[in-house]
C-alpha positions in Angstrom: 0.0 0.0 0.0 1.4 3.4 -1.0 2.0 6.2 1.6 -0.9 8.2 0.3 -3.3 5.3 0.6 -2.1 4.5 4.1 -2.5 8.2 5.1 -6.0 8.5 3.7 -6.9 5.3 5.6 -5.4 6.8 8.8 -7.3 10.1 8.4 -10.6 8.3 7.8 -10.0 5.9 10.7 -9.4 8.9 13.0 -12.2 11.0 11.5 -15.0 8.5 12.0 -15.0 8.4 15.9 -14.4 12.1 16.0 -17.5 12.6 13.8 -19.6 10.3 15.9 -18.5 12.3 19.0 -19.5 15.6 17.3 -22.8 14.3 16.1 -23.6 13.0 19.6 -22.9 16.4 21.0 -25.3 17.9 18.5 -27.8 15.2 19.4 -27.9 16.3 23.0 -28.8 19.8 21.9 -31.5 18.4 19.7 -32.9 16.4 22.6 -33.0 19.5 24.8 -34.9 21.4 22.1 -37.5 18.7 21.5 -38.1 17.9 25.1 -38.5 21.5 26.2 -40.8 22.1 23.2 -43.3 19.5 24.6 -43.5 21.6 27.8 -44.5 24.9 26.2 -43.5 27.4 23.5 -42.0 29.6 26.1 -39.8 26.8 27.5 -38.7 26.0 23.9 -37.9 29.7 23.3 -36.0 30.0 26.6 -33.8 27.0 25.9 -33.2 28.2 22.3 -32.1 31.6 23.6 -29.9 30.0 26.2 -28.3 27.7 23.6 -27.6 30.6 21.3 -25.7 32.3 24.2 -23.7 29.4 25.6 -22.8 27.6 22.4 -20.3 30.2 21.0 -18.7 30.5 24.5 -18.4 26.7 24.8 -16.9 26.5 21.3 -14.3 29.2 22.2 -13.3 27.0 25.2 -13.1 23.9 23.0 -11.0 25.9 20.5 -8.5 26.9 23.2 -8.1 23.3 24.3 -7.9 21.7 20.9 -4.3 23.1 20.9 -3.5 20.0 23.0 -4.0 17.8 19.9 -1.1 18.9 17.7 1.2 19.3 20.7 0.5 15.8 22.0 0.7 14.3 18.6 4.1 15.8 18.1 5.4 14.6 21.5 4.0 11.2 20.8 5.7 10.9 17.4 9.0 12.3 18.9 8.7 9.6 21.6 8.7 12.2 24.4 6.4 9.9 26.4 7.5 11.2 29.8 6.5 14.7 29.0 3.0 13.9 27.6 1.2 13.4 31.0 2.7 16.7 32.2 1.3 18.4 29.1 -2.1 16.8 29.8 -1.9 18.2 33.4 -1.2 21.6 32.0 -4.2 21.3 29.7 -6.5 20.3 32.5 -5.3 23.3 34.5 -6.0 25.6 31.6 -9.4 23.9 31.0 -10.3 24.4 34.6 -9.3 28.1 34.6 -10.7 28.9 31.2 -13.9 27.0 32.0 -14.4 28.9 35.2 -14.0 32.2 33.4 -16.5 31.0 30.7 -18.9 30.0 33.4 -18.7 33.4 35.0 -19.4 35.0 31.6 -22.4 32.8 31.0 -23.8 33.4 34.4 -23.4 37.2 34.0 -25.2 37.2 30.7 -28.0 35.0 32.2 -28.4 37.4 35.1 -29.0 40.3 32.7 -31.6 38.5 30.5 -34.8 39.6 32.4 -33.8 43.2 31.8 -33.0 42.6 28.1 -35.8 40.3 26.8 -39.2 41.8 26.7 -41.1 38.5 27.6 -40.1 38.2 31.3 -41.3 34.5 31.6 -39.1 33.4 28.6 -36.2 35.4 30.0 -36.4 33.7 33.4 -36.5 30.2 31.8 -33.4 31.1 29.7 -31.7 32.6 32.8 -32.3 29.5 35.0 -31.3 27.2 32.2 -28.0 29.1 31.7 -27.2 29.1 35.4 -26.9 25.3 35.3 -24.9 25.4 32.0 -22.5 27.9 33.7 -21.8 25.4 36.5 -20.9 22.9 33.8 -18.3 25.1 32.1 -15.3 24.2 34.4 -15.9 20.4 34.2 -16.4 20.9 30.4 -12.8 22.3 30.3 -11.5 19.3 32.1 -13.5 16.9 29.8 -12.2 18.6 26.7 -8.6 18.2 27.8 -9.1 14.5 28.3 -10.9 14.1 25.0 -8.3 15.9 22.8 -5.5 14.1 24.5 -7.1 10.7 23.6 -7.7 11.8 20.0 -4.1 12.9 19.7 -2.8 9.5 20.5 -5.2 7.8 18.1 -7.6 6.7 20.9 -10.6 8.6 19.6 -12.8 5.6 19.7 -12.9 5.6 23.5 -14.2 9.2 24.0 -16.7 8.4 21.2 -18.1 5.4 23.2 -18.4 7.6 26.3 -20.1 10.3 24.4 -22.7 7.9 23.0 -23.4 6.6 26.5 -23.8 10.3 27.6 -26.3 10.9 24.7 -28.4 7.9 25.9 -28.2 9.2 29.5 -29.4 12.7 28.5 -32.9 11.5 27.6 -33.9 10.0 31.0 -32.1 12.7 32.9 -34.0 15.4 31.0 -37.2 13.5 31.5 -36.7 13.4 35.3 -36.0 17.2 35.7 -38.0 18.6 32.8 -41.3 16.8 33.4 -40.8 15.9 37.1 -40.2 12.2 37.9 -38.7 10.1 40.8 -39.8 12.7 43.2 -38.1 15.6 41.4 -40.1 18.8 40.8 -41.2 19.7 37.2 -38.7 22.3 36.1 -39.5 22.7 32.4 -36.8 24.2 30.2 -34.3 24.8 33.1 -34.5 21.0 33.7 -32.6 20.6 30.5 -29.8 22.6 32.1 -29.7 20.2 35.1 -29.6 17.2 32.7 -26.8 18.8 30.7 -24.8 19.5 33.8 -25.1 15.9 35.0 -24.1 14.7 31.6 -21.0 16.9 31.5 -20.0 15.7 35.0 -20.3 12.1 33.7 -18.2 12.9 30.6 -15.5 14.4 32.8 -15.4 11.5 35.3 -15.6 8.8 32.6 -12.9 10.3 30.4 -10.7 10.8 33.5 -11.1 7.1 34.4 -10.5 6.0 30.8 -7.4 8.1 30.5 -6.0 6.7 33.8 -6.7 3.1 32.6 -5.3 3.5 29.0 -3.0 6.5 28.5 -1.1 7.3 31.7 0.4 5.1 34.3 -1.4 4.7 37.6 1.7 5.8 39.4 1.9 9.2 37.7 0.6 12.0 40.1 -1.6 13.7 37.5 -3.5 16.0 39.9 -0.3 17.0 41.7 0.9 18.3 38.3 -2.5 20.0 37.8 -2.1 21.8 41.0 1.5 22.8 40.1 1.5 22.8 36.3 4.4 23.4 33.9 3.6 27.0 33.1 5.6 26.9 29.9 3.2 24.2 28.7 0.2 26.3 29.8 1.6 29.3 28.0 2.2 27.3 24.8 -1.3 25.8 25.0 -2.9 29.2 25.4 -0.7 30.9 22.8 -1.7 28.2 20.2 -5.2 27.6 21.4 -6.6 31.1 21.9 -6.4 32.1 18.2 -8.1 28.8 17.4 -10.9 29.5 19.9 -11.4 33.0 18.6 -11.5 31.8 15.0 -14.2 29.2 15.9 -16.1 31.9 17.8 -16.0 34.2 14.8 -17.6 31.4 12.7 -20.3 30.3 15.2 -21.3 33.8 16.2 -21.5 34.9 12.5 -24.5 32.6 12.0 -26.1 33.8 15.2 -25.8 37.4 14.0 -27.3 36.6 10.6 -30.2 34.8 12.3 -30.9 38.0 14.2 -30.5 40.3 11.1 -33.2 38.4 9.1 -35.9 38.5 11.8 -37.5 41.5 10.1 -38.1 39.3 7.0 -40.9 37.4 8.8 -41.4 34.1 10.5 -41.6 32.0 7.3 -38.2 33.3 6.1 -36.7 32.9 9.5 -38.0 29.3 9.8 -36.8 28.4 6.3 -33.4 29.9 7.1 -33.2 27.9 10.3 -34.0 24.6 8.4 -31.3 25.3 5.8 -28.8 26.3 8.5 -29.5 23.1 10.6 -29.0 20.9 7.6 -25.7 22.6 6.6 -24.6 22.4 10.2 -25.1 18.7 10.3 -23.3 18.1 7.0 -20.5 20.4 8.2 -19.7 18.0 11.0 -18.1 15.6 8.4 -15.4 18.0 7.0 -14.9 19.5 10.5 -14.1 16.1 12.0 -11.7 15.4 9.1 -10.1 18.7 9.8 -9.6 17.8 13.4 -8.1 14.5 12.4 -5.8 16.3 9.9 -4.4 18.4 12.8 -3.4 15.2 14.6 -1.8 13.6 11.5 0.2 16.7 10.5 1.4 17.2 14.0 2.4 13.5 14.2 4.6 13.8 11.0 6.1 17.0 12.3 7.0 15.3 15.6 8.7 12.6 13.5 10.6 15.4 11.7 9.2 14.4 8.3 8.1 17.6 6.6 7.5 15.8 3.3 5.0 13.5 5.0 3.4 16.4 6.8 3.0 18.4 3.6 1.6 15.4 1.7 -0.9 14.6 4.4 -2.0 18.2 4.6 -2.9 18.3 0.9 -4.4 14.9 1.0 -6.7 16.1 3.7 -7.7 19.1 1.6 -8.5 16.9 -1.4 -10.4 14.4 0.8 -12.5 17.1 2.3 -13.2 18.5 -1.1 -14.5 15.2 -2.3 -16.7 14.8 0.8 -18.1 18.3 0.1 -19.0 17.4 -3.4 -20.9 14.4 -2.2 -22.7 16.4 0.5 -23.5 19.1 -2.0 -25.0 16.6 -4.5 -27.2 15.1 -1.8 -28.4 18.5 -0.7 -29.2 19.7 -4.2 -31.0 16.5 -5.3 -33.0 16.1 -2.0 -33.6 19.7 -1.0 -37.4 19.7 -1.1 -37.7 16.2 0.5 -35.2 17.1 3.3 -36.8 20.4 4.0 -40.2 18.6 4.2 -38.9 16.5 7.1 -38.5 19.7 9.2 -41.8 21.4 8.4 -45.2 20.6 6.9 -45.7 24.2 5.9 -45.2 24.4 2.1 -44.0 28.0 2.3 -41.3 27.2 4.8 -40.2 24.2 2.6 -40.0 26.5 -0.4 -37.9 29.0 1.4 -35.6 26.3 2.9 -35.2 24.5 -0.5 -34.1 27.7 -2.2 -31.6 28.5 0.5 -30.3 25.0 0.5 -28.9 25.5 -3.0 -26.5 28.1 -1.5 -25.8 25.8 1.4 -24.7 23.1 -1.1 -22.4 25.6 -2.9 -20.7 26.9 0.3 -20.1 23.2 1.5 -17.3 23.1 -1.1 -15.5 26.3 0.0 -16.2 25.5 3.7 -14.7 22.0 3.4 -11.5 23.3 1.8 -11.0 26.1 4.3 -11.7 23.8 7.3 -9.2 21.3 6.0 -6.5 23.9 5.4 -7.2 25.4 8.8 -6.8 22.0 10.4 -3.5 21.3 8.7 -2.2 24.8 9.7 -3.1 24.0 13.3 -1.0 20.9 13.0 1.8 23.3 12.0 0.8 25.5 15.0 0.1 28.4 12.6 -3.0 29.6 14.4 -2.8 33.4 14.5 -2.9 33.6 10.7 -6.0 31.3 10.7 -7.7 33.7 13.2 -6.9 36.8 11.1 -8.0 35.2 7.8 -11.2 33.9 9.4 -12.1 37.3 10.8 -11.5 39.2 7.6 -13.3 36.6 5.4 -16.3 36.0 7.6 -17.0 39.3 9.1 -15.5 42.0 6.9 -16.2 40.2 3.6 -19.0 37.7 4.1 -21.2 39.6 6.5 -20.7 42.9 4.8 -21.4 41.6 1.3 -24.3 39.5 2.6 -26.0 42.5 4.3 -25.6 44.6 1.2 -27.0 41.9 -1.0 -29.9 41.3 1.5 -30.9 44.9 2.1 -29.1 47.1 -0.5 -31.3 49.4 -2.5 -30.2 47.9 -5.8 -30.3 44.2 -4.6 -33.0 43.5 -1.9 -32.4 39.7 -2.0 -33.4 39.1 1.5 -32.2 35.9 3.2 -30.6 34.7 -0.1 -28.3 37.7 0.1 -26.9 36.6 3.4 -26.3 33.1 2.0 -24.6 34.5 -1.0 -22.4 36.5 1.4 -21.5 33.3 3.2 -20.5 31.7 -0.1 -18.3 34.8 -0.9 -16.7 34.9 2.6 -16.1 31.2 2.8 -14.6 31.1 -0.7 -12.2 33.9 0.3 -11.3 32.0 3.4 -10.6 28.8 1.4 -8.3 30.6 -1.1 -6.4 32.5 1.6 -6.0 29.5 3.9 -4.9 27.2 1.2 -2.3 29.7 0.0 -1.1 30.1 3.6 -0.9 26.3 3.9 1.2 26.2 0.7 3.6 28.8 2.1 3.9 27.2 5.5 4.3 23.7 4.2 7.2 24.7 2.0 9.3 26.1 4.8 12.3 23.8 5.6 12.8 25.5 9.0 9.5 24.2 10.3 11.2 21.2 11.9 13.7 23.1 13.9 11.0 25.5 15.1 8.8 22.6 16.3 11.7 20.7 17.9 12.6 23.8 19.9 9.0 24.2 21.1 8.7 20.6 22.1 11.9 20.8 24.2 10.7 23.7 26.3 
C-alpha cells in the first residue's frame, strides 16, 4: 500500500470516531430542544435563547483546548512519552481556569436577560437554564482536555463510546428534571440545564477514568501536576489555542448574527433559514471532523521530523474534504425539497428552505476546503494567521457583502443575500488558507521550530 493510501486510511480511521462524538454532542442539543418544546412554547424559546448564548462560548473554550491535539501528537511521534502526562496536566489546569471564566461570563449574561428580553417569563426560563450550564463550564474544560489528549494518541474511539453513552443518558435525565419524575419537581426548560450539567460531569469522570486506565500510568501523580502545572506548557497551549478558539467563535457567532438580522423578513423566512442552517450544520460535521483528524496527523509527522509526509498529508486532507463536500452538495441539491419537508409541513417554509439549501450546497465546497486547510495549519501551530483570515473573510467580507445583497437598494435579495455573502466569505477564506498552507508547508525550517517548542 502506498504512503498516500495509508495516510488516507489513517485520516478516515481517526475522522469516524471524532465525527460520531461531534454528532452525539449535536444530538444532545436536539434532545433539549425537542423535550423543552413539549412543555411549552416559552420553554422552547427559553432553551433556544440559552443555547444561542452558551454555544459560542463553549466553542471558544473547546478551540483553546484543541491546541492539545497537535502538541500531544508531536510529542508522541517524537517519543517524548514522559512529557506527555505533564502536558495533559497543564491542559487540565488551563481547561479548569478557562472553564471557570467561561462559566462566569455565561452566568453574568444569564443574570442580565430579564432586563433585556421583553417577555419576562421566557427570560427567566433562559436565565435559569443558563445558570446550570454555567456550572458545567469548568468540568467541560477538564473533559475537553481528556478528549483531545485521547484523540491525539489515536484513541478517539474511547471518547466516542463515552459520548454515545452520555447521549443515551441525556434522555432519562432530561425527563426526570424537565417533566418531574422520581420525586423531582417539574422544572420545564431549566431542567434541560440540570440534565446537561449531570451529563457533563459524567463525561469528565468517565474520560478521566478511561485516561488513567489506558493512557497514563497509575503511578503518575496527575493531579499534583494539575495543582502545580508546567507553566511553559500552559503558555504554549494558550498561545496556540486562543487564536483557534477566537476563529471558531467568529464562525459560530456569525451565524447567530445573521439569524438576528433576518428577523425583520418574517417568521416564514426565519423558519426556512433555520431549516437550511440546521442541515448545513449537520453536514458540516463531516469536514470539521476530518479537519480535526488532519491536525493530529500533520502534528504526528512534524513530531517525526518528516516535513514531506506532513506536507503530503495536509494536501491529501484538503482533497479528501473537497471530495466529501462534493458528495454532500450533491445530496443536498437532489434532495432539497424532501429534506426540508422533514422539518416542516408548511409548504411556504419548505419552499424558502429549499431555495436557500442550494446556496448551502455551494458553500459546502468552500467550507470543506477552508476547514481542512485550517486543520492542517493548526498541525503546524500556525493559528494566528487562521484567526486573522477567518475574521476578515467571515465578518469583513462575508457579513458585509451579505448585508448589502440582502438589504441594499439595488439588490434587496433578503435571506438569499446573506447566504450569497456566506459563499463569498467562505470562498475567500478557502483561497487564503490554502495559500497560507502552501507557504507554511514549503518552509524547511519548520522542523527546527517545532523541535525547539517541544523541548521547552
